C-alpha positions, -999 to +999 in steps of 0.1 A: -531+177-069-517+170-101-545+164-111-564+194-102-535+206-121-537+189-152-572+190-146-568+229-149-543+233-173-567+214-193-598+233-193-575+264-199-560+246-237-599+236-245-609+276-233-581+291-254-595+267-286-628+275-285-624+310-280-598+319-312-624+334-339-624+318-367-610+322-400-625+335-428-607+331-469-595+360-488-604+368-519-578+386-543-589+403-574-561+385-601-559+349-611-534+332-633-542+305-652-511+280-659-510+260-687-491+222-686-494+187-692-512+177-666-543+203-671-528+231-658-540+249-623-556+281-610-544+304-586-564+334-575-539+348-552-528+383-569-533+416-559-527+429-592-522+425-629-485+430-632-480+403-597-498+380-614-476+380-649-450+381-633-455+344-620-465+326-653-442+343-671-420+318-684-439+290-669-468+294-699-506+305-690-525+336-686-541+361-658-580+370-656-601+388-632-616+367-604-652+362-614-657+356-568-642+391-555-666+413-539-633+441-539-632+458-503-656+460-475-673+492-482-670+521-459-692+540-435-685+574-434-699+593-401-709+628-405-694+651-378-715+678-376-699+692-342-685+730-353-710+733-381-727+756-383-750+767-413 
């Protein structure tokens, strides 16, 4: 009986692991290029230019547009013609 419960629990966990949706990376429009003695680093996780500037202020670096940012998905508008007469 215990082995049946174990197999059932294992099957449920396996199904849950495969049923999750894949995670997709999100691109942001602004990047911070940090200057430093070891060559610096780059962080493209900023929503606004001001947010990026606040991060690099005091630690050195500059902000620039993320060349990989494509913008939000275009919204599809449905035209409602119900109740509309010409």
